DSSP file (Angstrom, degrees, kcal/mol; ACC not computed):
  #  RESIDUE AA STRUCTURE BP1 BP2  ACC     N-H-->O    O-->H-N    N-H-->O    O-->H-N    TCO  KAPPA ALPHA  PHI   PSI    X-CA   Y-CA   Z-CA
    1    1 A M              0   0    0      0, 0.0    38,-0.1     0, 0.0    36,-0.0   0.000 360.0 360.0 360.0 142.8   -3.5   -1.0   14.0
    2    2 A L        -     0   0    0     36,-0.7    36,-0.4     1,-0.1     0, 0.0  -0.496 360.0 -91.0 -88.4 158.6   -3.5    1.4   11.1
    3    3 A P        -     0   0    0      0, 0.0    -1,-0.1     0, 0.0    34,-0.1  -0.375  63.0 -83.0 -62.4 152.5   -6.0    4.1   10.4
    4    4 A P        -     0   0    0      0, 0.0    33,-0.1     0, 0.0    32,-0.0  -0.430  50.4-171.0 -69.3 112.0   -8.8    2.8    8.1
    5    5 A P        -     0   0    0      0, 0.0     5,-0.1     0, 0.0    -3,-0.0  -0.551  42.8 -82.3 -87.8 164.2   -7.9    2.8    4.5
    6    6 A P    >   -     0   0    0      0, 0.0     3,-2.3     0, 0.0     4,-0.4  -0.491  42.2-124.2 -61.8 135.0  -10.4    2.1    1.8
    7    7 A P  G >  S+     0   0    0      0, 0.0     3,-1.1     0, 0.0    23,-0.0   0.762 107.3  65.3 -55.6 -26.5  -10.6   -1.8    1.5
    8    8 A R  G 3  S+     0   0    0      1,-0.2     4,-0.5     2,-0.1     0, 0.0   0.688  94.0  60.4 -71.0 -16.1   -9.7   -1.6   -2.2
    9    9 A S  G <> S+     0   0    0     -3,-2.3     4,-2.0     1,-0.2    -1,-0.2   0.630  83.1  83.2 -84.9 -12.5   -6.3   -0.2   -1.4
   10   10 A A  H <> S+     0   0    0     -3,-1.1     4,-2.3    -4,-0.4     5,-0.2   0.913  88.5  48.7 -61.0 -47.5   -5.2   -3.3    0.6
   11   11 A P  H  > S+     0   0    0      0, 0.0     4,-2.4     0, 0.0    -1,-0.2   0.889 111.0  51.7 -61.9 -36.6   -4.1   -5.5   -2.3
   12   12 A A  H  > S+     0   0    0     -4,-0.5     4,-2.2     2,-0.2    -2,-0.2   0.906 110.2  49.1 -65.4 -40.2   -2.1   -2.7   -3.8
   13   13 A G  H  X S+     0   0    0     -4,-2.0     4,-2.0     2,-0.2    -1,-0.2   0.895 110.9  49.6 -64.7 -40.6   -0.3   -2.1   -0.4
   14   14 A R  H  X S+     0   0    0     -4,-2.3     4,-2.0     2,-0.2    -2,-0.2   0.917 110.8  49.5 -65.3 -43.1    0.4   -5.8   -0.1
   15   15 A R  H  X S+     0   0    0     -4,-2.4     4,-0.8     1,-0.2    -2,-0.2   0.898 109.6  52.2 -61.6 -40.0    1.9   -6.0   -3.6
   16   16 A Q  H >< S+     0   0    0     -4,-2.2     3,-0.6     1,-0.2     4,-0.4   0.890 108.3  51.0 -64.9 -38.5    4.0   -3.0   -2.9
   17   17 A L  H >< S+     0   0    0     -4,-2.0     3,-1.4     1,-0.2     6,-0.3   0.893 105.1  56.6 -64.1 -39.7    5.4   -4.6    0.2
   18   18 A H  H 3< S+     0   0    0     -4,-2.0    -1,-0.2     1,-0.3    -2,-0.2   0.669  94.2  67.8 -69.4 -15.9    6.2   -7.8   -1.7
   19   19 A R  T << S+     0   0    0     -4,-0.8     2,-0.4    -3,-0.6    -1,-0.3   0.733  82.7  89.1 -72.3 -21.5    8.4   -5.8   -4.1
   20   20 A D  S X  S-     0   0    0     -3,-1.4     3,-1.4    -4,-0.4    33,-0.0  -0.661  72.6-147.7 -81.5 125.5   10.8   -5.1   -1.2
   21   21 A K  T 3  S+     0   0    0     -2,-0.4    -1,-0.1     1,-0.3    -3,-0.0   0.694  95.9  64.7 -65.3 -18.8   13.5   -7.8   -1.0
   22   22 A E  T 3  S+     0   0    0     22,-0.1    23,-1.8    23,-0.0     2,-0.5   0.695  83.1  93.1 -76.6 -19.7   13.6   -7.3    2.8
   23   23 A V  E <   +A   44   0A   0     -3,-1.4    21,-0.3    -6,-0.3     3,-0.1  -0.640  42.6 173.3 -84.6 124.7   10.0   -8.5    3.2
   24   24 A L  E    S+     0   0A   0     19,-3.0     2,-0.3    -2,-0.5    20,-0.2   0.804  74.0   8.7 -91.3 -38.8    9.5  -12.2    4.0
   25   25 A F  E     +A   43   0A   0     18,-1.8    18,-2.9     2,-0.0    -1,-0.4  -0.997  59.3 174.2-146.5 137.5    5.7  -12.1    4.5
   26   26 A A  E     +A   42   0A   0     -2,-0.3     2,-0.3    16,-0.2    16,-0.2  -0.966  18.4 145.3-143.7 128.4    3.1   -9.4    4.0
   27   27 A G  E     -A   41   0A   0     14,-2.4    14,-2.7    -2,-0.3     2,-0.3  -0.968  24.8-154.0-154.0 167.6   -0.6   -9.9    4.5
   28   28 A Y  E     -A   40   0A   0     -2,-0.3     2,-0.4    12,-0.2    12,-0.2  -0.957   2.9-158.1-143.6 161.5   -3.8   -8.2    5.6
   29   29 A K  E     -A   39   0A   0     10,-2.3    10,-2.9    -2,-0.3     3,-0.1  -0.993  12.9-149.8-144.0 135.0   -7.1   -9.2    7.1
   30   30 A L        -     0   0    0     -2,-0.4     8,-0.2     8,-0.2     6,-0.0  -0.911  17.6-155.9-100.7 105.1  -10.4   -7.4    7.1
   31   31 A P  S    S-     0   0    0      0, 0.0    -1,-0.2     0, 0.0     7,-0.1   0.838  72.5  -2.5 -55.4 -38.9  -12.0   -8.7   10.4
   32   32 A H    >   -     0   0    0      3,-0.3     3,-1.5     5,-0.3     5,-0.3  -0.979  65.0-125.3-154.3 140.3  -15.6   -8.1    9.3
   33   33 A P  T 3  S+     0   0    0      0, 0.0    -1,-0.1     0, 0.0     0, 0.0   0.785 112.6  49.2 -59.6 -27.0  -17.1   -6.5    6.2
   34   34 A L  T 3  S+     0   0    0      2,-0.1     2,-0.5    -3,-0.0     0, 0.0   0.555  94.8  85.0 -90.8  -7.5  -19.1   -4.0    8.3
   35   35 A E  S <  S-     0   0    0     -3,-1.5     2,-1.6     2,-0.1    -3,-0.3  -0.837  73.6-143.6 -95.6 128.6  -16.0   -3.0   10.4
   36   36 A Y        +     0   0    0     -2,-0.5     2,-0.3    -5,-0.1    -2,-0.1  -0.507  65.2  94.8 -92.2  68.5  -14.0   -0.2    8.8
   37   37 A R        -     0   0    0     -2,-1.6     2,-0.4    -5,-0.3    -5,-0.3  -0.979  53.6-153.1-151.9 160.7  -10.5   -1.5    9.9
   38   38 A M        -     0   0    0    -36,-0.4   -36,-0.7    -2,-0.3     2,-0.5  -1.000   8.9-144.9-140.3 136.3   -7.7   -3.6    8.6
   39   39 A L  E     -A   29   0A   0    -10,-2.9   -10,-2.3    -2,-0.4     2,-0.4  -0.880  19.6-163.4-102.0 133.5   -5.1   -5.7   10.3
   40   40 A V  E     -A   28   0A   0     -2,-0.5     2,-0.4   -12,-0.2   -12,-0.2  -0.944   8.1-168.5-121.1 137.0   -1.7   -5.8    8.7
   41   41 A K  E     +A   27   0A   0    -14,-2.7   -14,-2.4    -2,-0.4     2,-0.4  -0.992   8.9 175.9-126.2 127.9    1.1   -8.3    9.3
   42   42 A V  E     -A   26   0A   0     -2,-0.4     2,-0.4   -16,-0.2   -16,-0.2  -0.997   7.9-171.0-131.9 129.3    4.6   -7.7    7.9
   43   43 A Q  E     -A   25   0A   0    -18,-2.9   -19,-3.0    -2,-0.4   -18,-1.8  -0.981  11.2-171.3-120.3 131.6    7.7   -9.9    8.6
   44   44 A T  E     -A   23   0A   0     -2,-0.4   -21,-0.2   -21,-0.3   -22,-0.1  -0.640  38.7-106.9-115.9 173.3   11.1   -8.8    7.5
   45   45 A R        -     0   0    0    -23,-1.8   -22,-0.1    -2,-0.2     4,-0.1   0.608  64.3-104.2 -75.3 -12.5   14.6  -10.4    7.3
   46   46 A G  S    S+     0   0    0      2,-0.6     3,-0.1   -24,-0.2    -1,-0.0   0.227 100.6  97.6 112.2 -14.2   15.6   -8.3   10.3
   47   47 A R  S    S+     0   0    0    -25,-0.1     2,-0.3     1,-0.1   -25,-0.0   0.804  95.5  27.0 -76.5 -27.1   17.8   -5.6    8.8
   48   48 A R  S    S-     0   0    0    -26,-0.1    -2,-0.6     3,-0.0    -1,-0.1  -0.954  90.1-110.6-130.1 151.5   14.8   -3.2    8.8
   49   49 A T     >  -     0   0    0     -2,-0.3     4,-2.2     1,-0.1     5,-0.2  -0.437  27.1-116.4 -77.5 155.0   11.8   -3.1   11.0
   50   50 A P  H  > S+     0   0    0      0, 0.0     4,-2.6     0, 0.0     5,-0.2   0.870 117.0  55.5 -57.0 -36.0    8.3   -3.9    9.7
   51   51 A R  H  > S+     0   0    0      2,-0.2     4,-2.8     1,-0.2     5,-0.2   0.917 107.2  48.4 -64.7 -42.2    7.2   -0.4   10.4
   52   52 A D  H  > S+     0   0    0      2,-0.2     4,-2.3     1,-0.2    -1,-0.2   0.918 113.3  47.3 -62.8 -43.2   10.1    1.1    8.3
   53   53 A V  H  X S+     0   0    0     -4,-2.2     4,-2.4     2,-0.2    -2,-0.2   0.905 113.1  48.9 -64.7 -42.0    9.3   -1.3    5.4
   54   54 A L  H  X S+     0   0    0     -4,-2.6     4,-2.6     2,-0.2     5,-0.2   0.920 110.7  50.1 -64.6 -44.6    5.6   -0.4    5.6
   55   55 A D  H  X S+     0   0    0     -4,-2.8     4,-2.2     1,-0.2    -2,-0.2   0.916 112.4  47.4 -60.0 -43.3    6.2    3.3    5.7
   56   56 A A  H  X S+     0   0    0     -4,-2.3     4,-2.5     2,-0.2    -2,-0.2   0.909 112.1  49.9 -65.0 -42.2    8.5    3.0    2.6
   57   57 A A  H  X S+     0   0    0     -4,-2.4     4,-2.2     1,-0.2    -2,-0.2   0.912 112.1  47.0 -64.0 -42.9    5.9    0.9    0.8
   58   58 A L  H  X S+     0   0    0     -4,-2.6     4,-2.3     2,-0.2    -1,-0.2   0.886 111.6  51.1 -67.4 -37.8    3.1    3.3    1.5
   59   59 A S  H  X S+     0   0    0     -4,-2.2     4,-2.1    -5,-0.2    -2,-0.2   0.920 111.3  48.0 -63.6 -43.9    5.2    6.3    0.5
   60   60 A D  H  X S+     0   0    0     -4,-2.5     4,-2.3     1,-0.2    -2,-0.2   0.884 110.6  52.2 -62.6 -38.9    6.1    4.5   -2.8
   61   61 A L  H  X S+     0   0    0     -4,-2.2     4,-2.5     2,-0.2    -2,-0.2   0.903 107.7  50.7 -66.0 -41.4    2.5    3.7   -3.4
   62   62 A V  H  X S+     0   0    0     -4,-2.3     4,-2.5     1,-0.2    -1,-0.2   0.915 109.8  51.4 -61.3 -42.4    1.5    7.4   -2.9
   63   63 A D  H  X S+     0   0    0     -4,-2.1     4,-2.3     1,-0.2    -2,-0.2   0.909 109.8  49.5 -60.8 -42.4    4.1    8.4   -5.4
   64   64 A E  H  X S+     0   0    0     -4,-2.3     4,-2.4     2,-0.2    -2,-0.2   0.913 111.4  48.5 -63.3 -42.8    2.8    5.9   -7.9
   65   65 A F  H  X S+     0   0    0     -4,-2.5     4,-2.4     2,-0.2    -2,-0.2   0.889 110.9  50.7 -65.1 -39.0   -0.8    7.1   -7.5
   66   66 A E  H  X S+     0   0    0     -4,-2.5     4,-2.4     2,-0.2    -1,-0.2   0.900 110.4  49.9 -64.1 -40.5    0.4   10.7   -7.9
   67   67 A D  H  X S+     0   0    0     -4,-2.3     4,-2.4     2,-0.2    -2,-0.2   0.919 111.3  48.3 -64.0 -44.0    2.2    9.8  -11.1
   68   68 A M  H  X S+     0   0    0     -4,-2.4     4,-2.4     1,-0.2    -2,-0.2   0.902 111.2  51.2 -61.7 -41.1   -0.9    8.0  -12.4
   69   69 A K  H  X S+     0   0    0     -4,-2.4     4,-2.4     2,-0.2    -2,-0.2   0.912 110.3  48.4 -63.7 -42.9   -3.1   11.1  -11.5
   70   70 A A  H  X S+     0   0    0     -4,-2.4     4,-2.1     2,-0.2    -2,-0.2   0.922 112.6  48.1 -63.9 -44.0   -0.7   13.4  -13.3
   71   71 A K  H  X S+     0   0    0     -4,-2.4     4,-2.2     1,-0.2    -2,-0.2   0.888 110.8  51.9 -63.7 -38.8   -0.6   11.2  -16.4
   72   72 A F  H  X S+     0   0    0     -4,-2.4     4,-2.7     1,-0.2    -2,-0.2   0.924 108.9  50.2 -63.0 -44.7   -4.4   11.0  -16.4
   73   73 A R  H  X S+     0   0    0     -4,-2.4     4,-2.3     1,-0.2    -1,-0.2   0.896 109.8  50.7 -62.5 -40.3   -4.8   14.8  -16.2
   74   74 A V  H  X S+     0   0    0     -4,-2.1     4,-1.9     2,-0.2    -1,-0.2   0.931 113.5  44.8 -62.7 -45.0   -2.4   15.2  -19.2
   75   75 A R  H  X S+     0   0    0     -4,-2.2     4,-1.7     1,-0.2    -2,-0.2   0.878 111.6  53.4 -66.5 -37.4   -4.4   12.7  -21.2
   76   76 A L  H  X S+     0   0    0     -4,-2.7     4,-2.2     1,-0.2    -1,-0.2   0.905 108.6  49.3 -64.1 -41.6   -7.7   14.3  -20.2
   77   77 A I  H  < S+     0   0    0     -4,-2.3    -1,-0.2     1,-0.2    -2,-0.2   0.891 110.8  49.9 -65.8 -39.6   -6.5   17.7  -21.3
   78   78 A T  H  < S+     0   0    0     -4,-1.9    -1,-0.2     1,-0.2    -2,-0.2   0.802 113.5  46.4 -70.3 -27.7   -5.4   16.4  -24.7
   79   79 A V  H  <        0   0    0     -4,-1.7    -2,-0.2     1,-0.2    -1,-0.2   0.869 360.0 360.0 -80.6 -38.5   -8.7   14.7  -25.2
   80   80 A V     <        0   0    0     -4,-2.2    -1,-0.2    -5,-0.2    -2,-0.2   0.467 360.0 360.0 -82.4 360.0  -10.9   17.6  -24.2
């Protein structure tokens, strides 16, 4: 089980996993709305482990968020 991410980040993580050609299936489940945990299932073609694919997807997602944050700050500075 992974540490609890904000529930709104789950769809973005799933989409990022589906971008990898090695991934056959990626899904998540929030067992209960009041429980702050998420179950993740990843199935790969076998050349890479699900953990490796998940780590790469999360790393790519962090890079994308950092890029968005940098672009937002640049636009914010030009507006203000």
